[in-house]
N, C-alpha and C positions, 0 to 999 in steps of 0.2 A: 503495499499500500504507498508506504513512504518510495519506495522510487517511481512509482507512477505520479508522485505529485512531485516529484524533484525532475522526470520526464518533460512533467506537463510545463511547466516552469521554465526549463530550457527550453521547450519551443513557441512557449508565448515569447521570447525574444530573438529579436529579427536576427539574423546572420546573413544573410542574403535580401536586399532590396532594391527594386525594383520597380522603378519609376517613369512613365507612360515612354516606355522604350520603341522608337520607331526607326526603320529598316529600307528606304525605296533604295531600288536598284536604277540603275539607267538602263535601259535594255535595246537605244534607240538603235536604227541601223548604221551603216556608217557615213561619214560626214557626204560623201561623191553621191551616195544612191540618194539620201534624202534631198538633195538637189536639185537633181533631175527626174524624180519621184514627186518632188513638191511636200513629202512628207515632215510632220514633227518630229518632236523627237518622243520619242515612250518611257513612260516612268511606271517601277513597278513596285507598288507599297506590300514589303514581304509581312511588316510589324508593323501595326499603325496602334502606338499609346497604350503599350501591356503593360503593366502593372499587376505587381503579386508579391511577395513577402514568405521567407522561407523561415523556417525556425529554425536553433541549432539539434540537430539531429533526428529534425525532421526531412519526411521521405515527401517530396511536393510533386505530382506526374502530372502531367501537359499529355494532354490525349487529342485526336483529332483529325480525319481526311488528311493523305497526302498533300499538301501544297498550300497546307493552311498555318502556316510559319511557324513549326514548332523547333524542327533546329536551327531554323534563324536565329532565334531566340536563344537558345542553348549556346551557338556560335559568339553572338556576342556578349552572353556573360563573362566565356572562359577567354573572349580577348580574342578571335580569332576574325571577325571581320569589325569594321567601326559601326558605330550606330550612329545612325542620322541625327536622330534626337533621343533626348531623355538620359539615362543616366542607371550606372548598377554602382551602389556602396555595399564592399563587402566589411560587415562588422567595421562600415564607419568613415571607409576608406574609400572614395571613389574610385575605379578605377576604367571609366571610359575616356577620361579625359585626355587628351594629348601630350602629357607632361611626363617624361620618366621619370618618377623620384624613387628615392630608396623605398619607403611608404607603400608606394604603388607596386613595386618590383614584390614584397614582399608579400603581399595583397595576393597578386598572382601564385605565387607559389603557392600558395591556401588553398588554390583552384583546380584541380585536374579534369578529364574529360574522358572517357569511354565509350568507345564509336562504334557505329553499329554491323560493320565488316571486323570481324577478327582477324582476316589475311590481310586486306590490304592498308589495314590503320600499320602494320609492322612493318619492319624495312625488311625487306626477304632475303637480304645480304649480311646483316647480320646476325649474330648469334643471341639468344634467348638474355644472355645473360649481359652482352652490351646495351638490347633494348633497355631491357631494367635498372641499367646504369646510369646511360645516357641522362636521365633529370638528377639525379646523386648528383653529377660531374658536374651538372650544366650550373645547380646551386650553391657546389661546396658545401656539402652535407656530411663528406669524408675526409680525411685531414691526409688516407694515403690509400694505395691501390686495397692494401689486406683489409681495413676497414670497407671499403665499398662491395670487395669479394663477402666479406663474412653478413653485408646488410641485403645486398642482393642474395646471398642464400635462406636467407630469415624469410625474403618476402616470397619468394620460389614455395618455401614452404607454409607458411600463412593462408598464401593461395591455392593449399592442397598438392602441391608438384615438386618434386625430386629436386634437389640444390645441382645433380649431375642434369638433370633436364638445361640446365643453362649453358651448355654444351652443345645443344641441336639449335636446328635453324627453323625458323617459321612451319615449311612446310613440314617437317620430320612432326609437328601434333597436329591431336587430331581441332576439329574448329574449338568445341568446348575448351580444352587446355590453351587453343591461342587465345580465347578473350581468358582465360585464368591469368594469362603472360601479361595482356592490357592493360587486367587490374592490380597485377603484380606495378607494372608501371607507373601508375598511376598514383598507386601507393606509396611511391619513391619518391617523391616531393615530399612527404609526412605532411599530405592536403588536408584539409578539416570539412570541403564542401566537393564532391563528385557529381557532376553532370554525364549521369548516361541514356547515350542518344541509341536506343530500338536495340537495347544491350543483350537482347535473346532472338531476336527476331530472324538471325540468320541461323539457328543451332536448331538440332531436333527436342521435340520435347521433351525428353526426359531427361535430356542435361541441360535445355533450359533451364527445368527444376535443380538441379542442382548450381544452377552458378545463379538462380537468383536466393537460394539459399545462404549459398557463401557470402554473397551482399548484404542477404540480411546479416547473418553472423559478424561479416566486419566492422558492421553498423554497430552494435552491440558491445563490440572489443574497442572497438577505437575512437570512439564517439563523433562518427562522418555523419555528412548533411546530404542526403541525394536532393537532385532534378532528374526526375525519367521522365524521359522521353518515352513512349508505346504506343501503337496500335494496337497493341494485344490490352483490350479490357480488363480482364481476368488478371494479365500479370501487375497491374495500374490495381488496382481491389485488392490482391493479398499483398501487393509493400506499400503501397500511399497513404500516410494519413488524413492528406488533401488535394483534391481533385479540380484542376482549371480545363476547360475544353475551351478551343481555339476553332475561331471558321472567320475563313479568310484573312488572316493577318492580325487576329481580334481574339481579344476573351469572352463567350460570349456567358458563361458561366462558372462559379469557382465557388467549391461546397465543399465540408469533409468527408472522405472516400462515402464512410457508410453513407448521411446524408444521400450522395448523389446518386450513388448505387439501389437504393429504400423509392426515391422519393424525389425525381429530376424534372426541373420544374421548364429549361428550353426546350423549344421542340427539338431543336436538332440533337441536346445531349438525349432526348428518350430517342430521337430516331438511330442514334447510337447503341443504346442501351436493347431495343427494339433488334438490332441487323444481328445482337451476338444467340444464335442455339438454343433453347429451351427445350428442359423435357417436359416444363408443362406451358404451354403456350398463354397460358391460362393468365398467366404475372406480365405481358409486355402488354402496354399503353396502346397497342392497334393502330403505331404510325411507323409504317415501313419504310426504309430510305427510297425515296424518289426524284429524280435528276441526278445532276451533277454540278459541284461546286462552278460557280459564276469563272467566270476568266477575273483572273487579276489583274490584264491590263485595262480590261470597261468593267470596272464593278460595280452594280444594281445599289442604284437611288437608294436612299433612306436606310433602310435596316436591309444587311448583307444578303440576309440567307431569306429574303420573303419571296421570292422566286420560288422559292423550293417549298414552303412554311405552309400547313395546313388552316392556320389561323389569320392568314395574311387579309389585313381592311387595309383603307385607302393611306391608312396613317402610316405605317409599317412600309410603304413604297415613294415616302416625303421625307418622313424625318428618321434619322438614326437613334438607335435610343439609348440610352444610358445606364447604367447599370445601378440595379437598386437592391434594397436588401428585404431576400424574401426569406424569415427565417433564418437559418443559421447560413445560408447561398446567399450568393450575390449573382445575378443575374440582368442581362441584357435582353430584356424583352417585354415591345408596347403588350404583348398579352396577357402575357403574366402584370407590369405593372394594371392594368383596365382590369382583371380578374376575370378574364375570356376564359382563363385554362388554370 
């Protein structure tokens, strides 16, 4: 009981604060082609004013269809791509400014990422030892080669591999073993926050369970904080304490995991949950997924989901909804605000 209260207090304090994070890509054709065809520049808003906070030792899940902007958010948080607007604050330190400071570098060391494909994310010409040792060397966490070797062996053992596996190349491992190496590499810089971008989607179902259990064990043992991105709602339900649902670059619903799966509010969230096969189809909300996501180069006016929504009215077509509170959830929907659903 005391441990659960301590965990609740820790998760109440935001470790990661994302405010109005926006990313716009210039996807225009080459200048000469635009000149001859008299076409304007084109811009794609991959993320628009996304805000959320993640407490210490919490797992926050991001779900949504392909193209909704989940991976773009992840890459901005870890600094792989710069945001067009907004901010990311890690334990009080902004990390998205273009100023290289010691505090910002230290904050970046505390954030790592596990990518979707466990093979392409590893250098095929490096042995597992060098892959895991690279962050240790980059951040100068060990004083000599002997200490680095000891630390790499500890990490291999921590993720369930043999220290002798450090002599092998990535192609000599199975998919699950390669993802364990990727996790060990992420842990090498002694991070407090790990972004997991579809970490199990390329693995067999049985191996998925092993990797997810490993991640939960590591979270309990090392006090890690996760941002989990996944298409698999069962994975999110198993891992996340809170969930954000993204559609066309925006968060349309955010709620505690149990509440989201028991009582979804937004029509898009209901469609996602109803797309999951159930033994008892009576548990569904009767809203099968219809249509396709709108073209992000030409998004619809008003609510971006209104072309697919069964509860659309005239207001939905002209006025963008704002995030409102509905119980323990935050929802961006006119129908919920007007209590039509």
